[in-house]
mmCIF file of the N, C-alpha and C atoms, coordinates in Angstrom:
data_MODEL
# 
_entry.id   MODEL 
# 
loop_
_atom_site.group_PDB 
_atom_site.id 
_atom_site.type_symbol 
_atom_site.label_atom_id 
_atom_site.label_alt_id 
_atom_site.label_comp_id 
_atom_site.label_asym_id 
_atom_site.label_entity_id 
_atom_site.label_seq_id 
_atom_site.pdbx_PDB_ins_code 
_atom_site.Cartn_x 
_atom_site.Cartn_y 
_atom_site.Cartn_z 
_atom_site.occupancy 
_atom_site.B_iso_or_equiv 
_atom_site.pdbx_formal_charge 
_atom_site.auth_seq_id 
_atom_site.auth_comp_id 
_atom_site.auth_asym_id 
_atom_site.auth_atom_id 
_atom_site.pdbx_PDB_model_num 
ATOM 1   N N  . MET A 1 1  ? 100.425 93.180  120.314 1.00 0.00 ? 1  MET A N  1 
ATOM 2   C CA . MET A 1 1  ? 101.417 93.696  121.220 1.00 0.00 ? 1  MET A CA 1 
ATOM 3   C C  . MET A 1 1  ? 102.056 92.535  121.965 1.00 0.00 ? 1  MET A C  1 
ATOM 4   N N  . LYS A 1 2  ? 103.395 92.575  121.961 1.00 0.00 ? 2  LYS A N  1 
ATOM 5   C CA . LYS A 1 2  ? 104.167 91.548  122.655 1.00 0.00 ? 2  LYS A CA 1 
ATOM 6   C C  . LYS A 1 2  ? 103.737 90.138  122.257 1.00 0.00 ? 2  LYS A C  1 
ATOM 7   N N  . THR A 1 3  ? 103.633 89.929  120.951 1.00 0.00 ? 3  THR A N  1 
ATOM 8   C CA . THR A 1 3  ? 103.201 88.643  120.404 1.00 0.00 ? 3  THR A CA 1 
ATOM 9   C C  . THR A 1 3  ? 104.344 88.006  119.632 1.00 0.00 ? 3  THR A C  1 
ATOM 10  N N  . ASN A 1 4  ? 104.457 86.698  119.728 1.00 0.00 ? 4  ASN A N  1 
ATOM 11  C CA . ASN A 1 4  ? 105.439 85.992  118.920 1.00 0.00 ? 4  ASN A CA 1 
ATOM 12  C C  . ASN A 1 4  ? 104.791 85.708  117.569 1.00 0.00 ? 4  ASN A C  1 
ATOM 13  N N  . ILE A 1 5  ? 105.337 86.320  116.522 1.00 0.00 ? 5  ILE A N  1 
ATOM 14  C CA . ILE A 1 5  ? 104.787 86.190  115.183 1.00 0.00 ? 5  ILE A CA 1 
ATOM 15  C C  . ILE A 1 5  ? 105.726 85.322  114.352 1.00 0.00 ? 5  ILE A C  1 
ATOM 16  N N  . GLY A 1 6  ? 105.224 84.218  113.868 1.00 0.00 ? 6  GLY A N  1 
ATOM 17  C CA . GLY A 1 6  ? 106.046 83.286  113.108 1.00 0.00 ? 6  GLY A CA 1 
ATOM 18  C C  . GLY A 1 6  ? 106.177 83.655  111.637 1.00 0.00 ? 6  GLY A C  1 
ATOM 19  N N  . SER A 1 7  ? 106.917 82.853  110.916 1.00 0.00 ? 7  SER A N  1 
ATOM 20  C CA . SER A 1 7  ? 107.194 83.111  109.502 1.00 0.00 ? 7  SER A CA 1 
ATOM 21  C C  . SER A 1 7  ? 105.960 82.909  108.621 1.00 0.00 ? 7  SER A C  1 
ATOM 22  N N  . LEU A 1 8  ? 104.905 82.361  109.180 1.00 0.00 ? 8  LEU A N  1 
ATOM 23  C CA . LEU A 1 8  ? 103.664 82.181  108.437 1.00 0.00 ? 8  LEU A CA 1 
ATOM 24  C C  . LEU A 1 8  ? 103.055 83.530  108.038 1.00 0.00 ? 8  LEU A C  1 
ATOM 25  N N  . ILE A 1 9  ? 103.373 84.572  108.784 1.00 0.00 ? 9  ILE A N  1 
ATOM 26  C CA . ILE A 1 9  ? 102.838 85.913  108.510 1.00 0.00 ? 9  ILE A CA 1 
ATOM 27  C C  . ILE A 1 9  ? 103.594 86.553  107.355 1.00 0.00 ? 9  ILE A C  1 
ATOM 28  N N  . ASP A 1 10 ? 102.850 87.046  106.393 1.00 0.00 ? 10 ASP A N  1 
ATOM 29  C CA . ASP A 1 10 ? 103.434 87.749  105.251 1.00 0.00 ? 10 ASP A CA 1 
ATOM 30  C C  . ASP A 1 10 ? 104.134 89.020  105.767 1.00 0.00 ? 10 ASP A C  1 
ATOM 31  N N  . PRO A 1 11 ? 105.303 89.354  105.242 1.00 0.00 ? 11 PRO A N  1 
ATOM 32  C CA . PRO A 1 11 ? 106.013 90.548  105.704 1.00 0.00 ? 11 PRO A CA 1 
ATOM 33  C C  . PRO A 1 11 ? 105.187 91.830  105.623 1.00 0.00 ? 11 PRO A C  1 
ATOM 34  N N  . ALA A 1 12 ? 104.232 91.918  104.693 1.00 0.00 ? 12 ALA A N  1 
ATOM 35  C CA . ALA A 1 12 ? 103.383 93.115  104.608 1.00 0.00 ? 12 ALA A CA 1 
ATOM 36  C C  . ALA A 1 12 ? 102.501 93.238  105.837 1.00 0.00 ? 12 ALA A C  1 
ATOM 37  N N  . GLY A 1 13 ? 102.196 92.127  106.482 1.00 0.00 ? 13 GLY A N  1 
ATOM 38  C CA . GLY A 1 13 ? 101.464 92.141  107.740 1.00 0.00 ? 13 GLY A CA 1 
ATOM 39  C C  . GLY A 1 13 ? 99.963  92.258  107.630 1.00 0.00 ? 13 GLY A C  1 
ATOM 40  N N  . TRP A 1 14 ? 99.467  92.991  106.653 1.00 0.00 ? 14 TRP A N  1 
ATOM 41  C CA . TRP A 1 14 ? 98.037  93.269  106.554 1.00 0.00 ? 14 TRP A CA 1 
ATOM 42  C C  . TRP A 1 14 ? 97.606  93.204  105.098 1.00 0.00 ? 14 TRP A C  1 
ATOM 43  N N  . LEU A 1 15 ? 96.332  92.945  104.866 1.00 0.00 ? 15 LEU A N  1 
ATOM 44  C CA . LEU A 1 15 ? 95.761  92.947  103.521 1.00 0.00 ? 15 LEU A CA 1 
ATOM 45  C C  . LEU A 1 15 ? 94.603  93.942  103.485 1.00 0.00 ? 15 LEU A C  1 
ATOM 46  N N  . GLU A 1 16 ? 94.382  94.517  102.321 1.00 0.00 ? 16 GLU A N  1 
ATOM 47  C CA . GLU A 1 16 ? 93.232  95.394  102.147 1.00 0.00 ? 16 GLU A CA 1 
ATOM 48  C C  . GLU A 1 16 ? 91.957  94.563  102.217 1.00 0.00 ? 16 GLU A C  1 
ATOM 49  N N  . TRP A 1 17 ? 90.895  95.134  102.778 1.00 0.00 ? 17 TRP A N  1 
ATOM 50  C CA . TRP A 1 17 ? 89.621  94.427  102.857 1.00 0.00 ? 17 TRP A CA 1 
ATOM 51  C C  . TRP A 1 17 ? 88.945  94.383  101.501 1.00 0.00 ? 17 TRP A C  1 
ATOM 52  N N  . SER A 1 18 ? 88.785  95.545  100.906 1.00 0.00 ? 18 SER A N  1 
ATOM 53  C CA . SER A 1 18 ? 88.093  95.656  99.624  1.00 0.00 ? 18 SER A CA 1 
ATOM 54  C C  . SER A 1 18 ? 88.604  96.916  98.948  1.00 0.00 ? 18 SER A C  1 
ATOM 55  N N  . GLY A 1 19 ? 89.564  96.751  98.069  1.00 0.00 ? 19 GLY A N  1 
ATOM 56  C CA . GLY A 1 19 ? 90.168  97.940  97.453  1.00 0.00 ? 19 GLY A CA 1 
ATOM 57  C C  . GLY A 1 19 ? 90.848  98.789  98.494  1.00 0.00 ? 19 GLY A C  1 
ATOM 58  N N  . ASP A 1 20 ? 90.539  100.081 98.505  1.00 0.00 ? 20 ASP A N  1 
ATOM 59  C CA . ASP A 1 20 ? 91.171  100.963 99.487  1.00 0.00 ? 20 ASP A CA 1 
ATOM 60  C C  . ASP A 1 20 ? 90.211  101.370 100.598 1.00 0.00 ? 20 ASP A C  1 
ATOM 61  N N  . PHE A 1 21 ? 89.139  100.590 100.783 1.00 0.00 ? 21 PHE A N  1 
ATOM 62  C CA . PHE A 1 21 ? 88.162  100.877 101.827 1.00 0.00 ? 21 PHE A CA 1 
ATOM 63  C C  . PHE A 1 21 ? 88.828  100.997 103.191 1.00 0.00 ? 21 PHE A C  1 
ATOM 64  N N  . ALA A 1 22 ? 88.578  102.089 103.876 1.00 0.00 ? 22 ALA A N  1 
ATOM 65  C CA . ALA A 1 22 ? 89.001  102.356 105.258 1.00 0.00 ? 22 ALA A CA 1 
ATOM 66  C C  . ALA A 1 22 ? 90.497  102.577 105.453 1.00 0.00 ? 22 ALA A C  1 
ATOM 67  N N  . LEU A 1 23 ? 91.277  102.563 104.388 1.00 0.00 ? 23 LEU A N  1 
ATOM 68  C CA . LEU A 1 23 ? 92.717  102.727 104.568 1.00 0.00 ? 23 LEU A CA 1 
ATOM 69  C C  . LEU A 1 23 ? 93.079  104.101 105.114 1.00 0.00 ? 23 LEU A C  1 
ATOM 70  N N  . GLY A 1 24 ? 92.224  105.081 104.922 1.00 0.00 ? 24 GLY A N  1 
ATOM 71  C CA . GLY A 1 24 ? 92.486  106.418 105.436 1.00 0.00 ? 24 GLY A CA 1 
ATOM 72  C C  . GLY A 1 24 ? 92.032  106.629 106.864 1.00 0.00 ? 24 GLY A C  1 
ATOM 73  N N  . THR A 1 25 ? 91.276  105.689 107.423 1.00 0.00 ? 25 THR A N  1 
ATOM 74  C CA . THR A 1 25 ? 90.744  105.874 108.776 1.00 0.00 ? 25 THR A CA 1 
ATOM 75  C C  . THR A 1 25 ? 91.140  104.779 109.762 1.00 0.00 ? 25 THR A C  1 
ATOM 76  N N  . LEU A 1 26 ? 91.755  103.708 109.302 1.00 0.00 ? 26 LEU A N  1 
ATOM 77  C CA . LEU A 1 26 ? 92.109  102.613 110.207 1.00 0.00 ? 26 LEU A CA 1 
ATOM 78  C C  . LEU A 1 26 ? 93.272  102.987 111.126 1.00 0.00 ? 26 LEU A C  1 
ATOM 79  N N  . TYR A 1 27 ? 93.425  102.224 112.194 1.00 0.00 ? 27 TYR A N  1 
ATOM 80  C CA . TYR A 1 27 ? 94.589  102.344 113.062 1.00 0.00 ? 27 TYR A CA 1 
ATOM 81  C C  . TYR A 1 27 ? 95.045  100.935 113.386 1.00 0.00 ? 27 TYR A C  1 
ATOM 82  N N  . TYR A 1 28 ? 96.155  100.524 112.817 1.00 0.00 ? 28 TYR A N  1 
ATOM 83  C CA . TYR A 1 28 ? 96.787  99.248  113.141 1.00 0.00 ? 28 TYR A CA 1 
ATOM 84  C C  . TYR A 1 28 ? 98.106  99.582  113.811 1.00 0.00 ? 28 TYR A C  1 
ATOM 85  N N  . GLY A 1 29 ? 98.353  98.990  114.952 1.00 0.00 ? 29 GLY A N  1 
ATOM 86  C CA . GLY A 1 29 ? 99.605  99.237  115.652 1.00 0.00 ? 29 GLY A CA 1 
ATOM 87  C C  . GLY A 1 29 ? 100.271 97.941  116.063 1.00 0.00 ? 29 GLY A C  1 
ATOM 88  N N  . GLU A 1 30 ? 101.586 97.979  116.108 1.00 0.00 ? 30 GLU A N  1 
ATOM 89  C CA . GLU A 1 30 ? 102.368 96.835  116.577 1.00 0.00 ? 30 GLU A CA 1 
ATOM 90  C C  . GLU A 1 30 ? 103.347 97.335  117.626 1.00 0.00 ? 30 GLU A C  1 
ATOM 91  N N  . TYR A 1 31 ? 103.508 96.531  118.676 1.00 0.00 ? 31 TYR A N  1 
ATOM 92  C CA . TYR A 1 31 ? 104.397 96.917  119.768 1.00 0.00 ? 31 TYR A CA 1 
ATOM 93  C C  . TYR A 1 31 ? 105.143 95.705  120.301 1.00 0.00 ? 31 TYR A C  1 
ATOM 94  N N  . MET A 1 32 ? 106.446 95.769  120.240 1.00 0.00 ? 32 MET A N  1 
ATOM 95  C CA . MET A 1 32 ? 107.331 94.777  120.845 1.00 0.00 ? 32 MET A CA 1 
ATOM 96  C C  . MET A 1 32 ? 107.002 93.327  120.487 1.00 0.00 ? 32 MET A C  1 
ATOM 97  N N  . ASN A 1 33 ? 106.650 93.080  119.230 1.00 0.00 ? 33 ASN A N  1 
ATOM 98  C CA . ASN A 1 33 ? 106.446 91.702  118.796 1.00 0.00 ? 33 ASN A CA 1 
ATOM 99  C C  . ASN A 1 33 ? 107.803 91.033  118.597 1.00 0.00 ? 33 ASN A C  1 
ATOM 100 N N  . THR A 1 34 ? 107.814 89.725  118.669 1.00 0.00 ? 34 THR A N  1 
ATOM 101 C CA . THR A 1 34 ? 109.036 88.946  118.477 1.00 0.00 ? 34 THR A CA 1 
ATOM 102 C C  . THR A 1 34 ? 108.769 87.853  117.452 1.00 0.00 ? 34 THR A C  1 
ATOM 103 N N  . GLY A 1 35 ? 109.809 87.149  117.048 1.00 0.00 ? 35 GLY A N  1 
ATOM 104 C CA . GLY A 1 35 ? 109.671 86.027  116.143 1.00 0.00 ? 35 GLY A CA 1 
ATOM 105 C C  . GLY A 1 35 ? 110.056 86.380  114.722 1.00 0.00 ? 35 GLY A C  1 
ATOM 106 N N  . THR A 1 36 ? 110.101 85.349  113.881 1.00 0.00 ? 36 THR A N  1 
ATOM 107 C CA . THR A 1 36 ? 110.587 85.521  112.515 1.00 0.00 ? 36 THR A CA 1 
ATOM 108 C C  . THR A 1 36 ? 109.677 86.383  111.651 1.00 0.00 ? 36 THR A C  1 
ATOM 109 N N  . GLY A 1 37 ? 108.426 86.518  111.987 1.00 0.00 ? 37 GLY A N  1 
ATOM 110 C CA . GLY A 1 37 ? 107.503 87.349  111.209 1.00 0.00 ? 37 GLY A CA 1 
ATOM 111 C C  . GLY A 1 37 ? 107.247 88.711  111.805 1.00 0.00 ? 37 GLY A C  1 
ATOM 112 N N  . SER A 1 38 ? 108.026 89.103  112.795 1.00 0.00 ? 38 SER A N  1 
ATOM 113 C CA . SER A 1 38 ? 107.740 90.344  113.511 1.00 0.00 ? 38 SER A CA 1 
ATOM 114 C C  . SER A 1 38 ? 108.415 91.592  112.947 1.00 0.00 ? 38 SER A C  1 
ATOM 115 N N  . ALA A 1 39 ? 109.315 91.437  111.996 1.00 0.00 ? 39 ALA A N  1 
ATOM 116 C CA . ALA A 1 39 ? 110.006 92.608  111.437 1.00 0.00 ? 39 ALA A CA 1 
ATOM 117 C C  . ALA A 1 39 ? 108.992 93.537  110.771 1.00 0.00 ? 39 ALA A C  1 
ATOM 118 N N  . THR A 1 40 ? 109.016 94.789  111.109 1.00 0.00 ? 40 THR A N  1 
ATOM 119 C CA . THR A 1 40 ? 108.045 95.744  110.578 1.00 0.00 ? 40 THR A CA 1 
ATOM 120 C C  . THR A 1 40 ? 108.549 96.482  109.339 1.00 0.00 ? 40 THR A C  1 
ATOM 121 N N  . SER A 1 41 ? 109.777 96.265  108.936 1.00 0.00 ? 41 SER A N  1 
ATOM 122 C CA . SER A 1 41 ? 110.344 97.000  107.798 1.00 0.00 ? 41 SER A CA 1 
ATOM 123 C C  . SER A 1 41 ? 109.607 96.736  106.488 1.00 0.00 ? 41 SER A C  1 
ATOM 124 N N  . GLY A 1 42 ? 108.995 95.579  106.340 1.00 0.00 ? 42 GLY A N  1 
ATOM 125 C CA . GLY A 1 42 ? 108.280 95.259  105.115 1.00 0.00 ? 42 GLY A CA 1 
ATOM 126 C C  . GLY A 1 42 ? 106.779 95.443  105.210 1.00 0.00 ? 42 GLY A C  1 
ATOM 127 N N  . ARG A 1 43 ? 106.314 96.032  106.304 1.00 0.00 ? 43 ARG A N  1 
ATOM 128 C CA . ARG A 1 43 ? 104.884 96.201  106.508 1.00 0.00 ? 43 ARG A CA 1 
ATOM 129 C C  . ARG A 1 43 ? 104.281 97.196  105.521 1.00 0.00 ? 43 ARG A C  1 
ATOM 130 N N  . VAL A 1 44 ? 102.967 97.201  105.466 1.00 0.00 ? 44 VAL A N  1 
ATOM 131 C CA . VAL A 1 44 ? 102.242 98.123  104.595 1.00 0.00 ? 44 VAL A CA 1 
ATOM 132 C C  . VAL A 1 44 ? 102.633 99.561  104.925 1.00 0.00 ? 44 VAL A C  1 
ATOM 133 N N  . LYS A 1 45 ? 102.441 100.455 103.978 1.00 0.00 ? 45 LYS A N  1 
ATOM 134 C CA . LYS A 1 45 ? 102.806 101.867 104.162 1.00 0.00 ? 45 LYS A CA 1 
ATOM 135 C C  . LYS A 1 45 ? 101.568 102.741 104.299 1.00 0.00 ? 45 LYS A C  1 
ATOM 136 N N  . TRP A 1 46 ? 100.503 102.200 104.838 1.00 0.00 ? 46 TRP A N  1 
ATOM 137 C CA . TRP A 1 46 ? 99.265  102.950 105.001 1.00 0.00 ? 46 TRP A CA 1 
ATOM 138 C C  . TRP A 1 46 ? 99.433  104.016 106.084 1.00 0.00 ? 46 TRP A C  1 
ATOM 139 N N  . PRO A 1 47 ? 98.743  105.138 105.957 1.00 0.00 ? 47 PRO A N  1 
ATOM 140 C CA . PRO A 1 47 ? 98.840  106.194 106.979 1.00 0.00 ? 47 PRO A CA 1 
ATOM 141 C C  . PRO A 1 47 ? 98.410  105.712 108.366 1.00 0.00 ? 47 PRO A C  1 
ATOM 142 N N  . GLY A 1 48 ? 97.507  104.750 108.419 1.00 0.00 ? 48 GLY A N  1 
ATOM 143 C CA . GLY A 1 48 ? 96.999  104.274 109.698 1.00 0.00 ? 48 GLY A CA 1 
ATOM 144 C C  . GLY A 1 48 ? 97.786  103.144 110.328 1.00 0.00 ? 48 GLY A C  1 
ATOM 145 N N  . TYR A 1 49 ? 98.857  102.703 109.705 1.00 0.00 ? 49 TYR A N  1 
ATOM 146 C CA . TYR A 1 49 ? 99.685  101.651 110.287 1.00 0.00 ? 49 TYR A CA 1 
ATOM 147 C C  . TYR A 1 49 ? 100.795 102.293 111.106 1.00 0.00 ? 49 TYR A C  1 
ATOM 148 N N  . HIS A 1 50 ? 100.992 101.821 112.339 1.00 0.00 ? 50 HIS A N  1 
ATOM 149 C CA . HIS A 1 50 ? 101.962 102.435 113.245 1.00 0.00 ? 50 HIS A CA 1 
ATOM 150 C C  . HIS A 1 50 ? 102.816 101.383 113.942 1.00 0.00 ? 50 HIS A C  1 
ATOM 151 N N  . VAL A 1 51 ? 104.091 101.648 114.025 1.00 0.00 ? 51 VAL A N  1 
ATOM 152 C CA . VAL A 1 51 ? 104.967 100.882 114.891 1.00 0.00 ? 51 VAL A CA 1 
ATOM 153 C C  . VAL A 1 51 ? 105.021 101.683 116.183 1.00 0.00 ? 51 VAL A C  1 
ATOM 154 N N  . ILE A 1 52 ? 104.455 101.142 117.228 1.00 0.00 ? 52 ILE A N  1 
ATOM 155 C CA . ILE A 1 52 ? 104.405 101.839 118.521 1.00 0.00 ? 52 ILE A CA 1 
ATOM 156 C C  . ILE A 1 52 ? 105.722 101.591 119.234 1.00 0.00 ? 52 ILE A C  1 
ATOM 157 N N  . THR A 1 53 ? 106.352 102.659 119.697 1.00 0.00 ? 53 THR A N  1 
ATOM 158 C CA . THR A 1 53 ? 107.669 102.529 120.319 1.00 0.00 ? 53 THR A CA 1 
ATOM 159 C C  . THR A 1 53 ? 107.672 102.854 121.811 1.00 0.00 ? 53 THR A C  1 
ATOM 160 N N  . SER A 1 54 ? 106.581 103.356 122.354 1.00 0.00 ? 54 SER A N  1 
ATOM 161 C CA . SER A 1 54 ? 106.583 103.696 123.775 1.00 0.00 ? 54 SER A CA 1 
ATOM 162 C C  . SER A 1 54 ? 105.532 102.895 124.536 1.00 0.00 ? 54 SER A C  1 
ATOM 163 N N  . ALA A 1 55 ? 105.891 102.507 125.742 1.00 0.00 ? 55 ALA A N  1 
ATOM 164 C CA . ALA A 1 55 ? 104.968 101.747 126.594 1.00 0.00 ? 55 ALA A CA 1 
ATOM 165 C C  . ALA A 1 55 ? 103.728 102.573 126.915 1.00 0.00 ? 55 ALA A C  1 
ATOM 166 N N  . SER A 1 56 ? 103.879 103.884 127.070 1.00 0.00 ? 56 SER A N  1 
ATOM 167 C CA . SER A 1 56 ? 102.719 104.710 127.398 1.00 0.00 ? 56 SER A CA 1 
ATOM 168 C C  . SER A 1 56 ? 101.712 104.728 126.249 1.00 0.00 ? 56 SER A C  1 
ATOM 169 N N  . GLU A 1 57 ? 102.189 104.751 125.007 1.00 0.00 ? 57 GLU A N  1 
ATOM 170 C CA . GLU A 1 57 ? 101.284 104.709 123.854 1.00 0.00 ? 57 GLU A CA 1 
ATOM 171 C C  . GLU A 1 57 ? 100.651 103.327 123.738 1.00 0.00 ? 57 GLU A C  1 
ATOM 172 N N  . ALA A 1 58 ? 101.442 102.276 123.860 1.00 0.00 ? 58 ALA A N  1 
ATOM 173 C CA . ALA A 1 58 ? 100.913 100.909 123.763 1.00 0.00 ? 58 ALA A CA 1 
ATOM 174 C C  . ALA A 1 58 ? 99.900  100.635 124.869 1.00 0.00 ? 58 ALA A C  1 
ATOM 175 N N  . GLY A 1 59 ? 100.116 101.205 126.032 1.00 0.00 ? 59 GLY A N  1 
ATOM 176 C CA . GLY A 1 59 ? 99.215  100.996 127.160 1.00 0.00 ? 59 GLY A CA 1 
ATOM 177 C C  . GLY A 1 59 ? 97.793  101.440 126.889 1.00 0.00 ? 59 GLY A C  1 
ATOM 178 N N  . LYS A 1 60 ? 97.616  102.347 125.950 1.00 0.00 ? 60 LYS A N  1 
ATOM 179 C CA . LYS A 1 60 ? 96.270  102.816 125.597 1.00 0.00 ? 60 LYS A CA 1 
ATOM 180 C C  . LYS A 1 60 ? 95.443  101.733 124.917 1.00 0.00 ? 60 LYS A C  1 
ATOM 181 N N  . PHE A 1 61 ? 96.104  100.670 124.435 1.00 0.00 ? 61 PHE A N  1 
ATOM 182 C CA . PHE A 1 61 ? 95.424  99.630  123.671 1.00 0.00 ? 61 PHE A CA 1 
ATOM 183 C C  . PHE A 1 61 ? 95.354  98.292  124.400 1.00 0.00 ? 61 PHE A C  1 
ATOM 184 N N  . THR A 1 62 ? 95.558  98.291  125.687 1.00 0.00 ? 62 THR A N  1 
ATOM 185 C CA . THR A 1 62 ? 95.486  97.054  126.474 1.00 0.00 ? 62 THR A CA 1 
ATOM 186 C C  . THR A 1 62 ? 94.038  96.731  126.844 1.00 0.00 ? 62 THR A C  1 
ATOM 187 N N  . ALA A 1 63 ? 93.813  95.505  127.279 1.00 0.00 ? 63 ALA A N  1 
ATOM 188 C CA . ALA A 1 63 ? 92.463  95.096  127.681 1.00 0.00 ? 63 ALA A CA 1 
ATOM 189 C C  . ALA A 1 63 ? 91.937  95.967  128.818 1.00 0.00 ? 63 ALA A C  1 
ATOM 190 N N  . GLY A 1 64 ? 92.801  96.317  129.751 1.00 0.00 ? 64 GLY A N  1 
ATOM 191 C CA . GLY A 1 64 ? 92.367  97.128  130.874 1.00 0.00 ? 64 GLY A CA 1 
ATOM 192 C C  . GLY A 1 64 ? 91.997  98.544  130.481 1.00 0.00 ? 64 GLY A C  1 
ATOM 193 N N  . SER A 1 65 ? 92.774  99.136  129.610 1.00 0.00 ? 65 SER A N  1 
ATOM 194 C CA . SER A 1 65 ? 92.549  100.530 129.219 1.00 0.00 ? 65 SER A CA 1 
ATOM 195 C C  . SER A 1 65 ? 91.558  100.665 128.070 1.00 0.00 ? 65 SER A C  1 
ATOM 196 N N  . PHE A 1 66 ? 91.839  100.035 126.946 1.00 0.00 ? 66 PHE A N  1 
ATOM 197 C CA . PHE A 1 66 ? 91.043  100.211 125.736 1.00 0.00 ? 66 PHE A CA 1 
ATOM 198 C C  . PHE A 1 66 ? 89.642  99.615  125.871 1.00 0.00 ? 66 PHE A C  1 
ATOM 199 N N  . LEU A 1 67 ? 89.552  98.474  126.544 1.00 0.00 ? 67 LEU A N  1 
ATOM 200 C CA . LEU A 1 67 ? 88.269  97.783  126.687 1.00 0.00 ? 67 LEU A CA 1 
ATOM 201 C C  . LEU A 1 67 ? 87.624  97.953  128.061 1.00 0.00 ? 67 LEU A C  1 
ATOM 202 N N  . SER A 1 68 ? 88.259  98.725  128.944 1.00 0.00 ? 68 SER A N  1 
ATOM 203 C CA . SER A 1 68 ? 87.803  98.826  130.336 1.00 0.00 ? 68 SER A CA 1 
ATOM 204 C C  . SER A 1 68 ? 87.585  97.422  130.897 1.00 0.00 ? 68 SER A C  1 
ATOM 205 N N  . GLY A 1 69 ? 88.484  96.536  130.528 1.00 0.00 ? 69 GLY A N  1 
ATOM 206 C CA . GLY A 1 69 ? 88.332  95.121  130.846 1.00 0.00 ? 69 GLY A CA 1 
ATOM 207 C C  . GLY A 1 69 ? 88.326  94.771  132.311 1.00 0.00 ? 69 GLY A C  1 
ATOM 208 N N  . ASP A 1 70 ? 88.973  95.586  133.125 1.00 0.00 ? 70 ASP A N  1 
ATOM 209 C CA . ASP A 1 70 ? 89.012  95.274  134.559 1.00 0.00 ? 70 ASP A CA 1 
ATOM 210 C C  . ASP A 1 70 ? 87.624  95.314  135.180 1.00 0.00 ? 70 ASP A C  1 
ATOM 211 N N  . SER A 1 71 ? 86.688  95.985  134.524 1.00 0.00 ? 71 SER A N  1 
ATOM 212 C CA . SER A 1 71 ? 85.340  96.091  135.079 1.00 0.00 ? 71 SER A CA 1 
ATOM 213 C C  . SER A 1 71 ? 84.422  94.936  134.670 1.00 0.00 ? 71 SER A C  1 
ATOM 214 N N  . TRP A 1 72 ? 84.827  94.112  133.703 1.00 0.00 ? 72 TRP A N  1 
ATOM 215 C CA . TRP A 1 72 ? 83.929  93.038  133.271 1.00 0.00 ? 72 TRP A CA 1 
ATOM 216 C C  . TRP A 1 72 ? 84.597  91.703  132.948 1.00 0.00 ? 72 TRP A C  1 
ATOM 217 N N  . ILE A 1 73 ? 85.852  91.702  132.579 1.00 0.00 ? 73 ILE A N  1 
ATOM 218 C CA . ILE A 1 73 ? 86.487  90.428  132.206 1.00 0.00 ? 73 ILE A CA 1 
ATOM 219 C C  . ILE A 1 73 ? 86.647  89.481  133.393 1.00 0.00 ? 73 ILE A C  1 
ATOM 220 N N  . PRO A 1 74 ? 87.037  89.954  134.590 1.00 0.00 ? 74 PRO A N  1 
ATOM 221 C CA . PRO A 1 74 ? 87.190  89.006  135.705 1.00 0.00 ? 74 PRO A CA 1 
ATOM 222 C C  . PRO A 1 74 ? 85.931  88.170  135.973 1.00 0.00 ? 74 PRO A C  1 
ATOM 223 N N  . ALA A 1 75 ? 84.766  88.763  135.821 1.00 0.00 ? 75 ALA A N  1 
ATOM 224 C CA . ALA A 1 75 ? 83.517  88.031  136.065 1.00 0.00 ? 75 ALA A CA 1 
ATOM 225 C C  . ALA A 1 75 ? 83.294  86.913  135.050 1.00 0.00 ? 75 ALA A C  1 
ATOM 226 N N  . SER A 1 76 ? 83.945  87.005  133.906 1.00 0.00 ? 76 SER A N  1 
ATOM 227 C CA . SER A 1 76 ? 83.779  85.973  132.875 1.00 0.00 ? 76 SER A CA 1 
ATOM 228 C C  . SER A 1 76 ? 84.582  84.718  133.192 1.00 0.00 ? 76 SER A C  1 
ATOM 229 N N  . GLY A 1 77 ? 85.592  84.866  134.048 1.00 0.00 ? 77 GLY A N  1 
ATOM 230 C CA . GLY A 1 77 ? 86.445  83.741  134.375 1.00 0.00 ? 77 GLY A CA 1 
ATOM 231 C C  . GLY A 1 77 ? 87.547  83.487  133.351 1.00 0.00 ? 77 GLY A C  1 
ATOM 232 N N  . VAL A 1 78 ? 87.610  84.313  132.327 1.00 0.00 ? 78 VAL A N  1 
ATOM 233 C CA . VAL A 1 78 ? 88.627  84.159  131.286 1.00 0.00 ? 78 VAL A CA 1 
ATOM 234 C C  . VAL A 1 78 ? 89.921  84.809  131.765 1.00 0.00 ? 78 VAL A C  1 
ATOM 235 N N  . PRO A 1 79 ? 91.028  84.079  131.739 1.00 0.00 ? 79 PRO A N  1 
ATOM 236 C CA . PRO A 1 79 ? 92.292  84.690  132.147 1.00 0.00 ? 79 PRO A CA 1 
ATOM 237 C C  . PRO A 1 79 ? 92.717  85.758  131.139 1.00 0.00 ? 79 PRO A C  1 
ATOM 238 N N  . TYR A 1 80 ? 93.242  86.855  131.626 1.00 0.00 ? 80 TYR A N  1 
ATOM 239 C CA . TYR A 1 80 ? 93.687  87.938  130.753 1.00 0.00 ? 80 TYR A CA 1 
ATOM 240 C C  . TYR A 1 80 ? 94.747  88.750  131.476 1.00 0.00 ? 80 TYR A C  1 
ATOM 241 N N  . THR A 1 81 ? 95.428  89.574  130.727 1.00 0.00 ? 81 THR A N  1 
ATOM 242 C CA . THR A 1 81 ? 96.387  90.518  131.289 1.00 0.00 ? 81 THR A CA 1 
ATOM 243 C C  . THR A 1 81 ? 95.839  91.907  131.051 1.00 0.00 ? 81 THR A C  1 
ATOM 244 N N  . SER A 1 82 ? 95.667  92.666  132.098 1.00 0.00 ? 82 SER A N  1 
ATOM 245 C CA . SER A 1 82 ? 95.063  93.984  132.005 1.00 0.00 ? 82 SER A CA 1 
ATOM 246 C C  . SER A 1 82 ? 95.939  94.984  131.262 1.00 0.00 ? 82 SER A C  1 
ATOM 247 N N  . GLY A 1 83 ? 97.225  94.980  131.581 1.00 0.00 ? 83 GLY A N  1 
ATOM 248 C CA . GLY A 1 83 ? 98.149  95.945  130.976 1.00 0.00 ? 83 GLY A CA 1 
ATOM 249 C C  . GLY A 1 83 ? 99.232  95.244  130.196 1.00 0.00 ? 83 GLY A C  1 
ATOM 250 N N  . LEU A 1 84 ? 100.331 95.968  130.016 1.00 0.00 ? 84 LEU A N  1 
ATOM 251 C CA . LEU A 1 84 ? 101.443 95.388  129.279 1.00 0.00 ? 84 LEU A CA 1 
ATOM 252 C C  . LEU A 1 84 ? 102.171 94.396  130.150 1.00 0.00 ? 84 LEU A C  1 
# 
C-alpha cells in the first residue's frame, strides 16, 4: 500500500508458490502504489488478487488495524506508520 514500485517488478506482480496451491484462498491487495511497476492492468487474474480502491478497505490492512500494532510496535522502538 502506497509503495513506489519500480520497473524491476514483473507486470504480473505475483508468482505461484507451487502449482495452484492456495490460489483459491489467498488475499493479495494493492492500494495507491506508484512508480513504473505499479500498473495493475497486467497483474495476475487470481480470485484472491484485489485492487483496493477505498481508504476504508485499505485501512483494514495497516499495521495499526491488521496487526494491532499500536499495542506493541512502539515498545520495539521501530518507526512505523499506524494507518494510511
